N, C-alpha and C positions, 0 to 999 in steps of 0.2 A: 227028903227032905230033895237030893238033884234031883233026882224025875218030875218031885211039884215046880220046880221052878224052871225046867228045861218047858216040862208043859206048860207053863205062866209063859213064859219066852215066845213058844210059839205058838201061842194065840195071841201075844203083842205085836208079831212083826204082821205088815202088809206085806210083804210079798211071799207068803208064806202059800199065795196061790198060784203063782207064778211061778213058766218056767225058770229051772235052771241057771245061769248066767255063762255056765260052761256052755251054754248052742246057739247063742247069740252074741258072747259078745264079738265074737273070733271073724264075723260078719258088719259090724260095726267098723270096727275097726279097717275091713274091708271096703266099705263103704266110701270111709273118713278119706279115702288114699283116692279114692278114683275122684273122689271130689275134688280134689287136692289137683288134680292131673292135671283135669277136667279147667277150672277154674285157674294154672299159671298163661298158661299164652292167654287167654285173654289179659291177662295185666298185661305180657309182655308186649299184647296190638297195644294196650294204653298208654307204656311206659316209652312206647316208638312214638308215637304219635306225639306226644310231650316231648320228647324231645327233641320234633321234625320240625313242628311248632313253634318252639323256644331258638334253632336256629335259622329260622323263617324269618323272626321276629329280629333278630342280631343282626342279618344278610340285611333287610330294608334300614334298619336304626343305620348302618353304617354308607350306607345307597343312599341314606338324604345327608348325609352328615360332607359327603363325596358332593353329592348335588349342590347344596342348599350351602355349604362354606362360603360365607361373605368376603374370609382372610386371604388378603392380595395375596398372590402368591409371587412367588423372585423367582423373575423371569431376569433366566441366563445374559449375560452381555454381547450387541449386539456389535462385531465387528469389522468392519472395513480395511485390505490392502493394497497399497499406492506404491508404487514402485520411484525408488528420485532416484532424477534421471543419471547418466555415466557422467562423470564430467568432460566436456568438451573443449578444448582450444578455441576451436574453430566457431562453437555460435555467436551468433550475432541476434542481441537483445534489441526487445524495440524500445520503448522508452515507456515507462508504470503508467496511467495515466486510467483513469474509473470509466472512461470510454473502454481502455485494455480489459479489465476485471469481468465487465455483465456477458462475452461469451463461457466463461470457463466453467465449467463443466458441471465441478465441483469447486465448494467454498467452503469454510470454516473456520474456527481459532478453540484452540485448543494444546494444554497442558501436558508439555513433555511426562510419562513420569517413568522411562525406562529405556536405559539408550545401552545395548548389547553387541560388540560388535558391531556385524551390518543391520544390524533394523534397531528402528526407536519405536515406543508407545508411544501416543498419544492417548489422555481424555479427552473425547471433545465438550468443547463447554458450551458451543454454539455453532446451530449449523445454517449459513447463509444459505448455500443450497445444493445440493445432494439430494437424489433418491435413496439412499441405503439408508437412511440421520442414523448413521453407528452409533453406540456409545463408546467405543474403540476404533481409532485408525492406526493402523499398523503401518509404518514406511518401509520398506529393504531397497538398499542398497546395492551396486551392484558389485562394489568396496569399502574395503573395513576404516572409509572414509565416509563416513556421515553427515555430508559437508550439502545446501545448495548451491547454486549459482554463485557465486562472491563474496563466499570465503563464509555462510552463514555454514555454523557448526551446531546440532542438536543439542540441550544439557539438560540434564533430568532439573523438571522446577520450571524452567523459564514456557515461560508462552508464544505459540507461532501464531500467523496464519496462513494461513492454508490455500491454495487451490491448484486445486488437475483438472487435466484432458487425459481421459483414452485411457484413462487410470494409472495415472505416469504426473511427478506433481510439477507445477510448473516451475521455474526458477526467474533471473533476471526480476529481480523486482516485489514478481506477483506470490510472491512467499516465501515470510520467512521470521523474524520473529517480531515479535506486536512492539507497536507501536500506535497510542493514540491518532497520527497522522496519519496510519494504516488503516485502522479500528473504521475510523469515520467516511476511507472511501471506499472500503467493505456495502458501510452502510449504507452509501449510498447508490454503488453500483445496485445494492443486491435490495 
């Protein structure tokens, strides 16, 4: 019975006339391994090309955001430095007038925001004349007494009208604490 069954199974086997698997299986494994090794560099090339394309798109997007950004940029405060005149008991003053204001190189209205030692920091409210058009003006005194001729002392929070010539603040009433009469004279002069 076993022989009869074997003979039938052999007759039903579709691969009965083929070469045994031992002879071709090693060739198939070797061919598969060689084929994978040949394809790997091609895949790596495509991956590198894809990464390069993504990087180029990201750089382009970043550049367009930087170049086309309409958001206002915060500008740093521009500052002008002026000196306060040294106290001089022998100094003579001319009488204050609108005509006396007109030749002044620099003229502005400002509020004192910081008075420390020999320096005063002013936030400019309005420029009447001056090429710098700074946002702030730093006044430097030659001594700890931060005052103008005539006994005008700078105090934080107070408003001032200031003129200057050759980098030095003018005293003798041409600079001082803000008053409506002085502001009117500045308006008329400039």
